[in-house]
C-alpha positions in Angstrom: -77.3 111.3 113.9 -74.9 114.1 114.5 -74.2 113.4 118.0 -72.7 110.0 117.7 -69.8 108.7 119.4 -66.7 108.7 117.8 -64.6 105.9 117.0 -61.6 106.6 119.1 -63.9 107.3 122.3 -66.0 103.9 122.1 -63.0 101.9 121.3 -61.4 103.4 124.5 -64.4 102.6 126.5 -64.8 99.4 125.0 -61.3 98.8 125.9 -61.7 99.9 129.5 -64.5 97.7 129.9 -63.2 94.4 128.8 -60.0 95.0 130.4 -62.1 95.4 133.6 -64.2 92.5 133.2 -61.7 90.1 132.0 -59.2 91.0 134.9 -62.1 90.4 137.1 -62.6 86.8 136.2 -58.8 86.4 138.0 -57.6 83.7 135.4 -54.6 81.9 136.3 -51.5 82.2 133.7 -52.2 78.5 132.3 -55.9 79.3 131.6 -54.5 82.9 129.8 -52.0 80.5 127.7 -55.0 78.1 126.7 -57.2 81.1 125.6 -54.2 82.5 123.8 -53.6 79.2 122.0 -57.1 79.0 120.8 -56.9 82.4 119.6 -54.0 81.4 117.3 -55.8 78.1 116.0 -59.2 79.6 116.1 -60.5 76.3 117.6 -59.3 73.5 119.7 -60.2 69.8 120.5 -59.5 68.1 123.6 -57.0 65.7 121.8 -55.1 69.0 121.1 -54.0 68.7 125.0 -50.1 67.6 124.0 -49.8 70.9 122.0 -50.4 73.1 125.2 -48.3 70.5 127.3 -50.8 68.6 129.1 -50.0 65.1 130.4 -53.4 63.8 129.9 -56.4 64.5 127.9 -58.6 64.4 131.1 -56.8 67.3 132.9 -57.1 69.5 129.8 -60.7 68.8 129.4 -62.2 69.0 133.0 -59.6 71.5 134.2 -59.4 74.0 131.0 -61.6 73.5 128.7 -65.2 72.8 130.4 -64.1 75.7 133.1 -63.4 78.0 130.4 -66.6 77.2 128.5 -68.6 77.3 132.0 -67.4 81.2 132.4 -68.8 81.5 128.9 -65.3 82.5 127.6 -65.4 79.3 125.0 -68.1 78.3 122.7 -68.6 74.3 122.7 -69.6 72.8 119.3 -70.4 69.2 118.4 -69.2 68.4 115.2 -70.3 64.6 114.4 -68.4 62.7 117.1 -65.9 65.6 117.8 -66.2 68.2 120.1 -64.6 71.6 119.2 -64.1 74.7 121.4 -63.7 78.4 120.0 -63.2 81.5 121.7 -66.5 83.7 122.5 -67.7 86.8 123.6 -65.3 88.4 126.4 -62.4 86.1 125.6 -62.6 87.0 121.7 -62.7 90.8 122.8 -59.7 90.3 125.3 -57.9 88.6 122.4 -58.2 91.6 120.2 -57.1 94.0 123.1 -53.7 91.8 123.2 -55.0 90.7 126.9 -54.1 87.1 126.6 
């Protein structure tokens, strides 16, 4: 108990790990923009494609939402007939550390 790592050191180390892992994904700026938008909205649906400047729902869904979900950056949930995407894991930490 007396040998615990203090909050400052643990936060600095977590920040370094998140930066290293997130930068290692080599995401394009548009992918980061999608993640940033989701972080401000907390969740997004494919029908929100126009809010991000996409021309088609197919482009947004296939090239961004599905890709980011397959990289475990987004959580995909089914709510009735609607599909909802939320940040998860590394993407959520990256958002908290202002990397998006």
